[in-house]
TIFI-64928 format. One record per residue (C-alpha): x, y, z; residue in three letters. Coordinates in steps of 0.001 Angstrom, whole numbers, padded with zeros to 6 digits, always signed. Example, Ala and Ser with C-alpha at 12.3 -4.5 7.8 and 13.67 -1.06 7.14 Angstrom:
2
+012300-004500+007800ALA
+013670-001060+007140SER
This chain:
609
+091909+127205+164901MET
+088379+127890+166963LEU
+085402+126153+167286ARG
+082029+126399+168650ARG
+081781+125519+172478PHE
+078396+125229+174492GLY
+075190+125869+174472ALA
+075367+129376+173091HIS
+077975+129060+171083GLY
+080751+131066+171983ARG
+083747+130759+170469LEU
+086997+129147+172234ALA
+089942+128215+172306LEU
+091098+124555+171612PRO
+091581+122337+174677PRO
+095599+122368+176610ARG
+097784+120304+173845LEU
+099854+117528+175490PRO
+102349+118510+174327PHE
+104529+121669+174123HIS
+106902+122731+172099HIS
+110696+123961+172693SER
+114032+124607+171074ARG
+115112+120988+172275ASP
+111954+119822+170575GLY
+108700+118667+172123PHE
+107715+117344+174920HIS
+104769+115821+176954PHE
+103275+118333+179629ARG
+103061+116942+182930GLN
+099049+116761+183467ARG
+098072+118447+186532LEU
+095545+118301+188798PRO
+092629+121460+188638SER
+092714+124465+191545ARG
+088907+122873+191993GLN
+089536+118923+191528HIS
+092049+119755+194405SER
+089944+121243+197010SER
+087242+118975+196752GLN
+089491+116069+197412THR
+091630+117165+199793THR
+089164+119117+201598GLY
+092099+122360+201681LEU
+092434+125138+199718PRO
+094360+125637+196847PRO
+096477+128102+197899GLU
+097371+125544+200915ARG
+097324+122474+199377TYR
+099566+123834+196426PHE
+102097+125050+198684GLY
+102706+122030+200887VAL
+102901+120005+197669LYS
+105410+121583+195779ARG
+107399+122193+198848GLY
+107292+118417+199894LEU
+109912+117201+197118PRO
+112217+120038+197622PHE
+112184+119396+201681ALA
+112860+115868+200778ALA
+115491+116697+199527VAL
+117149+118335+201521LEU
+116242+116259+204054LEU
+118216+112994+202383VAL
+120942+115300+201668LEU
+121032+116942+204995GLY
+121346+113313+206536GLY
+124077+111870+204060ALA
+126154+115147+204448GLY
+126113+114546+208419CYS
+126931+110212+207973VAL
+130027+111884+205573ALA
+131361+113878+207710TYR
+131268+111242+210602GLU
+132284+108422+209089GLN
+133920+109591+205556TYR
+137413+111538+206643GLN
+137989+112985+202881PRO
+134997+114305+203023PHE
+135023+116225+206344ARG
+138950+117488+206128HIS
+137180+118884+202541SER
+134603+120910+203853LEU
+136525+122000+207224LEU
+139496+123050+204900ALA
+137422+125323+202426ILE
+135659+126980+206134VAL
+139177+127018+208032ARG
+140750+128396+204528CYS
+137926+131033+203935SER
+138878+132691+207069ARG
+142181+133023+206687VAL
+142053+133884+203108ALA
+139158+136584+204001THR
+141614+138143+206992ALA
+144969+138279+204280ALA
+142660+139658+201428ILE
+141208+142083+203802LEU
+144187+142847+205436GLY
+146059+143646+202120VAL
+143154+146086+200778ILE
+143730+148315+203678ASP
+146944+148477+204023TYR
+146809+149511+200020LYS
+143838+152103+201182LEU
+146210+153727+203862THR
+149252+153853+202335PHE
+146977+155794+198674ALA
+145847+158216+201241ARG
+147155+161946+201599ASN
+147414+162692+205392TYR
+147584+166388+207012ALA
+150992+165754+208836SER
+153722+163105+209680GLU
+151843+162242+213035ALA
+148098+161640+211420GLU
+149961+159492+208795LYS
+151967+157641+211788ALA
+148516+157257+213349GLN
+146408+155524+210458GLY
+149277+153562+209671TYR
+149190+152194+213513SER
+145352+151784+213079GLN
+146247+149831+209890CYS
+148145+147393+211479HIS
+145749+147126+214408THR
+143097+146495+212496ARG
+145074+144153+209862SER
+146139+142092+213178ALA
+142864+141561+215213LYS
+141007+140182+211533ARG
+144211+137744+211007VAL
+144469+136903+215105LEU
+140019+136184+214459LYS
+140924+134101+212306ALA
+143371+131786+213553LEU
+141464+131556+217339LEU
+138823+130183+215073ALA
+140620+127502+213201ASN
+143040+126934+216638GLY
+145628+124238+216226GLY
+148410+125303+214149VAL
+147463+128271+213045PHE
+147672+129381+217109ILE
+151029+127935+216899LYS
+151398+130512+213301LEU
+150558+133477+215799GLY
+152590+132495+218307GLN
+155568+132171+216275HIS
+154624+136399+214485MET
+154425+137432+218065ALA
+157621+136844+218317SER
+159258+138367+215114LEU
+160568+141406+216471ILE
+161103+142772+212824VAL
+157058+143099+212784LEU
+155638+146215+213857PRO
+154741+146420+217518LYS
+150939+146427+216811GLU
+151118+143081+215263TRP
+153394+141708+217938ARG
+151158+142900+220506ASP
+147977+141679+218783THR
+149619+137606+218611MET
+151283+137821+221910ARG
+147267+136834+224013PRO
+147809+133704+221838LEU
+150351+132182+223822GLN
+147334+131727+226465ASP
+144788+131216+224485LYS
+144877+127196+224044CYS
+142277+124840+225455ASP
+142805+121591+226983PRO
+142293+118213+225327THR
+139729+116452+227406SER
+140495+113376+230085TYR
+139040+111458+228661GLU
+140758+111758+225404ASP
+144137+111685+227522VAL
+143743+108250+229099GLU
+142787+107130+225140ALA
+146255+108183+224202LEU
+147793+106833+226761PHE
+146126+103457+225779LEU
+147008+104008+222060SER
+150221+104846+221935ASP
+151967+103854+225764MET
+149965+100335+225384GLY
+149311+100806+229212GLN
+146605+102808+231494PRO
+147396+105857+233193ILE
+147061+104231+236281THR
+149662+101474+235787GLU
+152038+103817+234412LEU
+151303+106469+237466PHE
+151024+105917+240995GLU
+149177+109428+241124ASP
+148431+111744+237809PHE
+147020+114950+238072ASP
+143998+115075+235391PRO
+144793+119278+235410THR
+147204+119911+233295PRO
+149674+122021+234461ILE
+150499+124055+231019GLY
+148344+123806+228151VAL
+150048+125221+224632ALA
+149304+125347+220753SER
+150691+121634+220198LEU
+150881+119683+224036ALA
+149694+120255+227733GLN
+151796+118733+230533VAL
+150487+116589+233537HIS
+152343+115897+237016THR
+152887+112506+238424GLY
+154485+110085+240056LYS
+155902+107704+237525HIS
+155819+103416+238847ARG
+158821+102535+237932GLU
+161565+105159+238651SER
+159495+106558+241385GLY
+160493+110319+240828LYS
+157752+113205+240023LYS
+157837+113625+236565VAL
+156145+116326+233993ALA
+154603+114567+230949VAL
+154161+116007+227813LYS
+150733+115202+225846LEU
+150029+116009+222363GLN
+146978+117579+221348HIS
+145049+114302+219662PRO
+143470+115581+217069ASN
+145982+117648+216475LEU
+147700+115118+213889ALA
+144140+114721+211685GLU
+144330+118394+210902PHE
+147705+119329+210774CYS
+148545+118100+207107GLU
+145378+119916+205639ILE
+145925+122976+207914ASP
+149662+123717+206748MET
+148882+123069+202888GLU
+145868+125790+203167MET
+148490+128029+204947VAL
+150509+127200+202025SER
+147664+127953+199064VAL
+146248+131037+201144THR
+149735+132988+201415LEU
+150260+131926+197512SER
+147136+133787+196088TRP
+148186+136963+198467VAL
+151446+136720+197022LYS
+150028+136082+192931ARG
+147172+139314+193942TRP
+150090+141715+195947PHE
+153234+140579+194796PRO
+154966+143402+197184GLU
+153359+141565+200168PHE
+155144+137872+200188GLU
+154650+135808+203821PHE
+155150+132527+201859THR
+158037+132164+203743TRP
+155783+131170+206631LEU
+154002+128519+205146GLY
+156874+126995+203998GLU
+158744+127611+207727GLU
+155510+125745+208770MET
+156171+122791+206987ARG
+159643+122552+207363GLU
+159283+122979+211453ASN
+155640+121368+212875LEU
+156251+117968+211697PRO
+159461+118156+214455LYS
+157774+120018+216668GLU
+155234+116828+216682MET
+157593+114589+217179ASP
+158506+113638+220860PHE
+161111+111544+219923VAL
+162478+114397+218277ASN
+161988+116368+221458GLU
+164149+113533+223920ALA
+167041+113325+221885GLN
+167176+117287+221216ASN
+167015+117279+225095ALA
+169525+114955+225269ARG
+172464+115975+222791ARG
+171567+119902+224474ALA
+173029+118313+228034ALA
+175830+116609+226391ALA
+177337+120001+224549ASN
+177306+121982+228310PHE
+178471+118518+230077ALA
+182107+120019+230199ASN
+181158+123635+230799VAL
+180987+125481+233473SER
+177345+127062+233198THR
+173698+127550+235162SER
+172270+125424+232585LEU
+169870+122253+233372TYR
+168464+120465+230885ILE
+165309+117919+232340PRO
+165936+114440+232599GLU
+164452+112773+229426VAL
+162734+109361+231076ILE
+160754+107876+227940SER
+159101+109284+224703ALA
+156994+108170+222339THR
+156046+109651+219141LYS
+153164+111972+221261ARG
+154008+111126+225010VAL
+157173+112958+226796LEU
+157465+111545+230508ILE
+160758+113701+231687MET
+161923+115202+235265GLU
+159636+117163+236957TYR
+161062+121133+237994ILE
+159511+123127+240954GLN
+161366+127288+239728GLY
+159413+129884+238688ALA
+159247+132047+235540ARG
+162975+133217+234748VAL
+161677+137650+234983ASP
+160116+136776+237966ASP
+161667+139870+240004LEU
+159528+138789+243672VAL
+161041+134572+243317PHE
+164308+136464+242401LEU
+165045+138947+245315GLU
+163329+136348+247458LYS
+165978+134155+247000GLU
+169078+136663+246422GLY
+169240+136010+243120ILE
+170900+138728+241565ASP
+169279+139407+238205THR
+172537+141288+236541ASN
+173984+137485+236963SER
+170740+136190+234836VAL
+170489+138279+232226ALA
+174535+137398+231255LEU
+174148+134012+231836GLU
+171429+133439+229390LEU
+172602+135820+226967ALA
+175949+133376+227721SER
+174139+129972+227133ILE
+172911+131236+223794PHE
+175845+133067+222663GLY
+177326+129348+222999ARG
+174650+127434+221443MET
+174454+129939+217909VAL
+178177+130851+217777PHE
+180417+127646+219088VAL
+178129+124387+218925ASP
+175972+126194+216075GLY
+173060+124433+216840TRP
+170756+126232+219222PHE
+167124+126327+221105HIS
+164743+127519+218375ALA
+161325+128761+220455ASP
+162826+130761+222796PRO
+160776+132419+224613HIS
+160180+133593+228584PRO
+157469+130506+229203GLY
+160437+127629+228169ASN
+162568+129341+231064LEU
+162191+128308+234270LEU
+164486+129655+237835ILE
+165311+127978+240719ARG
+167877+128664+244087ARG
+171445+126358+242663ALA
+171615+123132+245273ALA
+174176+121984+246871ARG
+176011+119344+243806ASP
+174912+121766+241456SER
+177815+122788+239008ARG
+176242+126048+238555SER
+179210+128704+239180PRO
+176187+131307+240516TYR
+173339+130146+243207ASN
+170658+129712+240735PHE
+170211+127483+238129GLU
+169004+128077+234567ILE
+165879+125421+233394VAL
+165236+125408+230157LEU
+162316+123578+228362LEU
+160513+122210+225305ASP
+163578+121045+223232HIS
+161617+120710+219915GLY
+163132+122648+217660LEU
+166401+123092+217332TYR
+168706+124872+214437PHE
+172358+123989+213357ASP
+174602+126739+211902MET
+176894+125487+209217ASP
+180618+126936+209713ASP
+180382+129355+207167GLN
+177396+131145+208316LEU
+178398+131031+211547ARG
+182053+132380+211163ILE
+180350+134586+208896ASN
+178063+135656+211306TYR
+180172+136140+214288SER
+182345+139048+211744LYS
+179561+140292+211075TRP
+178428+140787+214966TRP
+182149+141793+215403LEU
+181914+144845+213249SER
+179315+145548+215113LEU
+180985+145985+217829ILE
+183415+147935+216127ALA
+183603+151323+216248ARG
+182799+153229+212729THR
+185226+153762+210252SER
+184709+153138+206026PRO
+186576+149704+206678LYS
+184152+148540+209051THR
+180701+150505+207102LEU
+182119+148381+204225GLU
+182474+145108+206786ASP
+178915+145471+207930ARG
+177763+145620+204436ARG
+179694+142589+202957LYS
+178901+140028+206352TYR
+175598+140708+205960ALA
+175165+139985+202485GLU
+176883+136629+203212LEU
+175002+135943+206024VAL
+171486+137007+204994GLY
+171505+137719+201635ASN
+170899+141508+202552ILE
+171391+144251+199854THR
+172837+147658+200646SER
+168686+149562+200638ASP
+167929+146838+202936LEU
+170997+147036+205631TYR
+169718+149521+207849PRO
+166183+147423+208257VAL
+168417+144746+208756PHE
+170875+146123+211360GLU
+167777+147280+213411ALA
+166586+144272+213203ALA
+169383+142213+215117ILE
+170465+145262+217402THR
+166663+146338+218142GLY
+167953+149901+217597ARG
+167573+152324+215040VAL
+170536+151973+212393ALA
+174052+153126+213451LEU
+175977+155768+211910GLU
+176704+155105+208058GLY
+174135+152468+208069ALA
+171599+155104+205843TRP
+174427+155692+202887GLN
+171865+158700+201568ASP
+171392+160432+205261GLY
+167657+158912+205027SER
+165719+158550+208615TYR
+168206+160664+209855SER
+165728+160933+213041GLY
+167222+164624+214271GLY
+169745+162803+216407PHE
+173482+161419+217101ASP
+173613+157801+215613ARG
+175850+155442+218019ALA
+179263+154691+215995SER
+178971+150778+217374SER
+176131+148816+219599ILE
+178735+149155+222359ILE
+178373+153474+222133ASP
+174384+152803+222169VAL
+172570+155219+224897PRO
+169944+154314+226448PRO
+166634+154809+224552PHE
+165703+159102+223947SER
+162312+159827+222677GLU
+164065+161066+219654ALA
+165036+157510+218839GLU
+161244+156384+219804SER
+159667+159087+217457GLN
+162438+157800+214867ALA
+161120+154241+215355ILE
+157636+155431+215154ARG
+158024+157199+212212ASN
+160359+154037+210314ALA
+157056+151894+210967VAL
+155070+154835+210239SER
+156730+154746+206406ASN
+155849+152498+203230GLU
+158714+152039+201876GLY
+160329+150902+205041VAL
+157510+148453+205780LEU
+158023+146813+202456LEU
+161553+146193+203129SER
+161114+144369+206137VAL
+159015+142285+204720LEU
+161734+141808+201757ASP
+164078+141272+204579VAL
+161835+138683+205854LEU
+161846+136971+202411ARG
+165498+136469+201678ARG
+167031+135570+204892ILE
+167503+132098+205973PRO
+165416+130728+208701ARG
+168302+129832+210653ARG
+168711+133382+210959VAL
+165515+134420+211798VAL
+165399+131931+214958MET
+168479+133636+215629VAL
+166850+137187+215419LEU
+164165+135433+217735LYS
+167241+134568+220581LEU
+168516+138309+219780ASN
+165144+139824+220734ASP
+164718+137348+223633LEU
+168221+138410+225502THR
+167615+141880+224980ARG
+164118+141570+226152SER
+164707+140002+229332LEU
+167752+142031+230145ASP
+165251+145131+230254HIS
+162501+142762+232141ALA
+165065+141705+235045LEU
+165693+145942+235286ALA
+169202+145375+235506THR
+171424+148264+236323THR
+174357+147318+233603HIS
+174149+148887+230092SER
+171966+147370+227417SER
+175338+146827+225670ALA
+176862+144669+228581ARG
+175078+141988+226667ILE
+175970+142824+223507PHE
+179821+141970+225162LEU
+178897+138505+226055VAL
+177437+137667+222880THR
+181396+139597+221463ALA
+183608+137241+223188LYS
+181949+133895+221805TYR
+182494+135454+218194CYS
+185763+136481+218504VAL
+186409+132655+220353ALA
+184232+131355+217140ALA
+186782+133381+214520VAL
+189902+132139+216940TRP
+188954+128291+216246GLN
+188192+128738+212570ASP
+191338+130389+212060ASP
+193241+127500+213855TYR
+191753+124735+211903ARG
+192186+126551+208853ARG
+195725+127059+209448ILE
+196334+123871+210583ARG
+194334+122105+207259ARG
+196517+124573+205240GLY
+199748+123692+206643MET
+200846+122121+203605GLN
+200451+124816+201814MET
+201981+128208+203777TYR
+205001+125291+205488GLY
+205970+125000+209169TRP
+207536+128277+209412LEU
+204546+130178+207679GLY
+201815+127992+209289SER
+203426+129007+213210VAL
+203640+132993+211721ARG
+200073+133107+210474CYS
+198586+131312+213873LEU
+200873+133496+216098VAL
+198894+136367+214192SER
+195595+135044+214517CYS
+195997+134110+217984TRP
+197448+137631+218865TRP
+194408+139379+216918ARG
+192110+136779+219187TYR
+194329+137775+222968ALA
+194006+141636+221810LYS
+190064+141121+221331ALA
+189107+139076+224227TYR
+191229+141096+226888ALA
+189516+144331+225391THR
+186407+142757+225795LEU
+187300+141573+229200THR
+187925+145024+230697THR
+185458+146544+228637MET
+182995+144097+230585GLU
+184774+144464+234162ALA
+184200+148672+233359ILE
+180504+148091+233142MET
+180052+145603+235573ASP
+181805+148199+238000ILE
+179641+151029+236826ARG
+176576+148718+237341ALA
+177868+147832+240998SER
+177979+151063+241692LEU
+174300+152148+240859ILE
+173020+149308+242725ARG
+174901+150752+245246PHE
+173199+153934+245263LEU
+170305+153093+244740ALA
+170266+151251+248094MET
+172228+153841+250125TRP
+169507+156187+248998HIS
+166513+154081+249905ALA
+168188+153173+253580SER
+167870+157064+253980ILE
+164199+157608+252945LEU
+163498+154713+255127ALA
+165387+156142+257546LYS
+163801+160263+257020ARG
+160419+157949+257123LEU
+158235+158147+260465PRO
């Protein structure tokens, strides 16, 4: 509708209606002041006036929401946990997904040569590991522990283990104010009442706890005080949940890259490690297991323990692989390596209950005192007893028999036994057996492991782990080629998924004894520590046979039981004597090598002016 307007009678549209129409119906319009009126009433230019006016409600909303968020973050724990969970989970998820995509693209790429392929795979391992490392460092706490565990898994590619290894030293200490508050809340007393002297600077900081030294008032002893990081418990449950959720996402989108076992292992083990009362009980039980054994093992005395505070005897010593200290104290490195193999061999194969967090930082060595029961001039001090695993008798005996099959020379019967017991121990099928064998021995698979002759490597394979020669360039190249093979990498992941967690922890023990044997620069054969393990395996099988025969005496009859017992004993005695003879030969050879080295060094010293 048009109407005339003004003196000149020009046509004009009707004034703006106070409502408008939309799909939802009619709505009244909000009347806004005109630009001219706004400028006249405020004295501001129209653009500035409208800019301020329109922005004020938005700024006010942001201010209110921001303030409410800050208050909720500080005062309302569920909100804080939810927000942090999103941030922490997104870091790990991003690193994991980018890593899987990187592997997919790397595997699908065409390479001009095997050397280029190996280099490409190695670079992919390093890139992926660095992404995960960055996420773990940003999250801290439980995630640092996860990375430390990955660094100790021998079956993972070397690039992953090397990248994660610095996490051993990437832990921030708890402030002294928080330490004081922890004592008041957990011990009910201030530090000054419990200790005559207390060093506020920790002597060691780990992912879960830190250690201080002090003088205990009640006992008068110098003690080591292990304190759990106070904020660890607040985020522990949510961090474990986030790890499990992230890894389940990765499994769902990329089924061949399954790491859900890491989350399951964390959820089972972490609460045990965070309970220092449990650690105190483990330490006392381990000491009792070795009470009547001739050994160099020493476990510090526990004075008192609560869930987050552990007070124990302080031990002054050096790292077990400190060659300068060992030489200064006149300690034989060969004996140290053999004692380590003996200690852990007894735990696994005889006691069926073993330390599950072994690394060089948990092992100290000191010169034995006059009243020490050590058969050597040194004592090996085992620390950090938060995590132990047991092995049921069936698993322990099957694992012992599998080790003995590795000691035996290759034959059709031996090859059959190796695969039989590998399946009983680790659910390992024939196609995965070579990977499992290499993980246990730390070398390429033995003769006959690859049934189809794959990965021959261009060199002769040993018949048993006793015959394994020193590392050669051909063997090193075979390992690099295997790691750069997509099928072998996926087989490694499959092995980790299948084998029981206890066997994974035994893998860590095996890797520790091998790596320390190398770090100690021993002069005996690399197979020498395997003989120590084999003797414990023989003893474990004999003890099992003896118990089985006694239980079945009614079945076999008196005469049949005696016949079985004599047969089993003779088999045990013959195997034990054979291993002892081999040990003696290797020890004589090692002594000869050391003598020749000293003789050569003395000649060179005389020739020098």
